[in-house]
Short mmCIF file of the C-alpha atoms (twelve columns), coordinates in Angstrom:
data_MODEL
# 
_entry.id   MODEL 
# 
loop_
_atom_site.group_PDB 
_atom_site.id 
_atom_site.type_symbol 
_atom_site.label_atom_id 
_atom_site.label_alt_id 
_atom_site.label_comp_id 
_atom_site.label_asym_id 
_atom_site.label_seq_id 
_atom_site.Cartn_x 
_atom_site.Cartn_y 
_atom_site.Cartn_z 
_atom_site.pdbx_PDB_model_num 
ATOM 1   C CA . UNK A 1   1.235   13.992 10.337  1 
ATOM 2   C CA . UNK A 2   -1.899  11.937 11.172  1 
ATOM 3   C CA . UNK A 3   -5.292  13.448 10.543  1 
ATOM 4   C CA . UNK A 4   -7.891  12.925 13.267  1 
ATOM 5   C CA . UNK A 5   -10.208 10.037 12.258  1 
ATOM 6   C CA . UNK A 6   -13.737 11.185 12.139  1 
ATOM 7   C CA . UNK A 7   -17.113 9.499  12.122  1 
ATOM 8   C CA . UNK A 8   -18.800 9.478  8.779   1 
ATOM 9   C CA . UNK A 9   -22.561 9.281  8.396   1 
ATOM 10  C CA . UNK A 10  -22.726 5.541  8.574   1 
ATOM 11  C CA . UNK A 11  -19.164 4.237  9.585   1 
ATOM 12  C CA . UNK A 12  -16.284 5.194  11.749  1 
ATOM 13  C CA . UNK A 13  -13.432 6.366  9.604   1 
ATOM 14  C CA . UNK A 14  -10.246 4.733  10.612  1 
ATOM 15  C CA . UNK A 15  -6.730  4.383  9.473   1 
ATOM 16  C CA . UNK A 16  -5.937  1.609  6.887   1 
ATOM 17  C CA . UNK A 17  -2.167  2.563  6.992   1 
ATOM 18  C CA . UNK A 18  0.046   4.980  8.878   1 
ATOM 19  C CA . UNK A 19  -1.217  8.026  6.883   1 
ATOM 20  C CA . UNK A 20  -4.302  7.133  5.053   1 
ATOM 21  C CA . UNK A 21  -7.891  6.814  6.172   1 
ATOM 22  C CA . UNK A 22  -10.532 4.414  4.887   1 
ATOM 23  C CA . UNK A 23  -12.310 7.544  3.388   1 
ATOM 24  C CA . UNK A 24  -9.137  7.921  1.147   1 
ATOM 25  C CA . UNK A 25  -9.782  4.616  -0.525  1 
ATOM 26  C CA . UNK A 26  -13.553 3.820  -0.541  1 
ATOM 27  C CA . UNK A 27  -15.850 4.236  -3.533  1 
ATOM 28  C CA . UNK A 28  -17.320 7.769  -3.289  1 
ATOM 29  C CA . UNK A 29  -20.717 6.678  -4.442  1 
ATOM 30  C CA . UNK A 30  -21.325 3.732  -2.218  1 
ATOM 31  C CA . UNK A 31  -18.774 3.929  0.576   1 
ATOM 32  C CA . UNK A 32  -17.617 0.276  -0.174  1 
ATOM 33  C CA . UNK A 33  -14.145 -1.056 -0.605  1 
ATOM 34  C CA . UNK A 34  -12.986 -4.484 -1.507  1 
ATOM 35  C CA . UNK A 35  -10.837 -5.576 1.288   1 
ATOM 36  C CA . UNK A 36  -8.405  -8.041 -0.305  1 
ATOM 37  C CA . UNK A 37  -4.830  -8.954 0.885   1 
ATOM 38  C CA . UNK A 38  -3.415  -6.839 -1.902  1 
ATOM 39  C CA . UNK A 39  -5.046  -3.745 -0.562  1 
ATOM 40  C CA . UNK A 40  -2.888  -3.692 2.529   1 
ATOM 41  C CA . UNK A 41  0.204   -4.570 0.594   1 
ATOM 42  C CA . UNK A 42  -0.651  -1.694 -1.810  1 
ATOM 43  C CA . UNK A 43  -1.035  0.801  1.082   1 
ATOM 44  C CA . UNK A 44  2.225   -0.356 2.662   1 
ATOM 45  C CA . UNK A 45  4.016   0.259  -0.668  1 
ATOM 46  C CA . UNK A 46  2.563   3.699  -0.689  1 
ATOM 47  C CA . UNK A 47  3.771   4.419  2.791   1 
ATOM 48  C CA . UNK A 48  7.353   3.191  1.758   1 
ATOM 49  C CA . UNK A 49  7.346   5.306  -1.183  1 
ATOM 50  C CA . UNK A 50  6.454   8.399  0.881   1 
ATOM 51  C CA . UNK A 51  9.099   7.567  3.417   1 
ATOM 52  C CA . UNK A 52  11.859  6.764  0.909   1 
ATOM 53  C CA . UNK A 53  11.261  9.593  -1.700  1 
ATOM 54  C CA . UNK A 54  10.230  12.123 0.963   1 
ATOM 55  C CA . UNK A 55  7.162   13.216 -0.944  1 
ATOM 56  C CA . UNK A 56  3.546   13.831 0.107   1 
ATOM 57  C CA . UNK A 57  0.872   12.322 -1.865  1 
ATOM 58  C CA . UNK A 58  -2.847  12.509 -2.209  1 
ATOM 59  C CA . UNK A 59  -5.131  9.542  -3.112  1 
ATOM 60  C CA . UNK A 60  -7.639  10.882 -5.749  1 
ATOM 61  C CA . UNK A 61  -9.306  7.478  -6.273  1 
ATOM 62  C CA . UNK A 62  -9.109  4.024  -4.671  1 
ATOM 63  C CA . UNK A 63  -11.563 1.238  -5.063  1 
ATOM 64  C CA . UNK A 64  -14.506 1.919  -7.503  1 
ATOM 65  C CA . UNK A 65  -17.638 -0.106 -7.675  1 
ATOM 66  C CA . UNK A 66  -18.798 -0.982 -11.234 1 
ATOM 67  C CA . UNK A 67  -21.335 1.804  -11.401 1 
ATOM 68  C CA . UNK A 68  -18.883 4.502  -10.359 1 
ATOM 69  C CA . UNK A 69  -16.143 3.085  -12.608 1 
ATOM 70  C CA . UNK A 70  -18.536 3.444  -15.547 1 
ATOM 71  C CA . UNK A 71  -19.619 7.026  -14.399 1 
ATOM 72  C CA . UNK A 72  -15.899 8.230  -14.427 1 
ATOM 73  C CA . UNK A 73  -15.146 6.605  -17.769 1 
ATOM 74  C CA . UNK A 74  -12.848 3.852  -16.140 1 
ATOM 75  C CA . UNK A 75  -11.805 0.937  -18.255 1 
ATOM 76  C CA . UNK A 76  -14.472 -1.992 -18.086 1 
ATOM 77  C CA . UNK A 77  -11.792 -4.239 -16.509 1 
ATOM 78  C CA . UNK A 78  -10.123 -1.448 -14.548 1 
ATOM 79  C CA . UNK A 79  -7.988  -2.568 -11.575 1 
ATOM 80  C CA . UNK A 80  -9.866  -0.039 -9.489  1 
ATOM 81  C CA . UNK A 81  -12.631 -2.682 -9.473  1 
ATOM 82  C CA . UNK A 82  -10.389 -4.861 -7.439  1 
ATOM 83  C CA . UNK A 83  -8.037  -2.370 -5.820  1 
ATOM 84  C CA . UNK A 84  -5.730  0.422  -7.316  1 
ATOM 85  C CA . UNK A 85  -4.914  4.027  -6.435  1 
ATOM 86  C CA . UNK A 86  -4.821  7.235  -8.516  1 
ATOM 87  C CA . UNK A 87  -2.312  9.430  -6.637  1 
ATOM 88  C CA . UNK A 88  -0.939  12.956 -7.167  1 
ATOM 89  C CA . UNK A 89  1.962   14.828 -5.263  1 
ATOM 90  C CA . UNK A 90  0.618   17.180 -2.588  1 
ATOM 91  C CA . UNK A 91  2.695   19.977 -4.021  1 
ATOM 92  C CA . UNK A 92  1.302   19.351 -7.544  1 
ATOM 93  C CA . UNK A 93  4.847   19.478 -9.016  1 
ATOM 94  C CA . UNK A 94  5.334   17.751 -12.317 1 
ATOM 95  C CA . UNK A 95  8.924   16.862 -11.408 1 
ATOM 96  C CA . UNK A 96  7.608   15.085 -8.233  1 
ATOM 97  C CA . UNK A 97  5.005   13.304 -10.324 1 
ATOM 98  C CA . UNK A 98  7.743   12.167 -12.674 1 
ATOM 99  C CA . UNK A 99  9.857   10.944 -9.792  1 
ATOM 100 C CA . UNK A 100 6.971   8.916  -8.356  1 
ATOM 101 C CA . UNK A 101 6.249   7.300  -11.806 1 
ATOM 102 C CA . UNK A 102 9.937   6.448  -12.461 1 
ATOM 103 C CA . UNK A 103 10.269  4.860  -9.059  1 
ATOM 104 C CA . UNK A 104 6.856   3.125  -8.757  1 
ATOM 105 C CA . UNK A 105 8.241   -0.313 -9.659  1 
ATOM 106 C CA . UNK A 106 10.822  -0.125 -7.022  1 
ATOM 107 C CA . UNK A 107 7.966   -0.351 -4.547  1 
ATOM 108 C CA . UNK A 108 6.039   -3.168 -6.007  1 
ATOM 109 C CA . UNK A 109 3.581   -1.428 -8.334  1 
ATOM 110 C CA . UNK A 110 3.561   -3.294 -11.696 1 
ATOM 111 C CA . UNK A 111 0.716   -1.301 -13.187 1 
ATOM 112 C CA . UNK A 112 1.723   2.353  -13.743 1 
ATOM 113 C CA . UNK A 113 -0.328  4.743  -15.726 1 
ATOM 114 C CA . UNK A 114 0.938   8.235  -16.151 1 
ATOM 115 C CA . UNK A 115 -1.477  11.094 -16.655 1 
ATOM 116 C CA . UNK A 116 -0.984  14.849 -16.714 1 
ATOM 117 C CA . UNK A 117 -1.820  15.383 -13.158 1 
ATOM 118 C CA . UNK A 118 -1.906  11.871 -11.425 1 
ATOM 119 C CA . UNK A 119 -0.500  8.486  -11.590 1 
ATOM 120 C CA . UNK A 120 -2.411  5.134  -11.421 1 
ATOM 121 C CA . UNK A 121 -0.890  2.475  -9.414  1 
ATOM 122 C CA . UNK A 122 -1.803  -1.242 -9.060  1 
ATOM 123 C CA . UNK A 123 -0.211  -4.533 -8.279  1 
ATOM 124 C CA . UNK A 124 -1.351  -6.699 -11.307 1 
ATOM 125 C CA . UNK A 125 0.733   -9.848 -11.917 1 
ATOM 126 C CA . UNK A 126 2.394   -8.610 -15.103 1 
ATOM 127 C CA . UNK A 127 4.114   -5.200 -15.799 1 
ATOM 128 C CA . UNK A 128 2.057   -2.673 -17.656 1 
ATOM 129 C CA . UNK A 129 2.897   1.074  -18.437 1 
ATOM 130 C CA . UNK A 130 0.785   3.446  -20.197 1 
ATOM 131 C CA . UNK A 131 0.113   7.235  -20.673 1 
ATOM 132 C CA . UNK A 132 -3.349  8.646  -20.453 1 
# 
């Protein structure tokens, strides 16, 4: 179900995919995002994952500026500096988290980091898997 796009302080919040708003993916400290072709491919892959797996997801983190990435303890060369998402199942279920992690590559995500309550997803050129 689509949420109503609302005006934020300085910008109009709009959909960047069927379900996700710009506010879901912008850096929370500066309201910026790097609009790169891979961003839209990434968002389409998230939509495809939701449709095929029948799971709801929440984006916890999208693009990060250098300052915010440093503040949250992100890796100095984090893919969030270009574009990545940290996602979690809406239901918080560990089995759903595992399903998403196990199937992420099927949807085009080559970088998959598995954490206790979320999964990092990116589309780097080479396959990478890790646990946080």
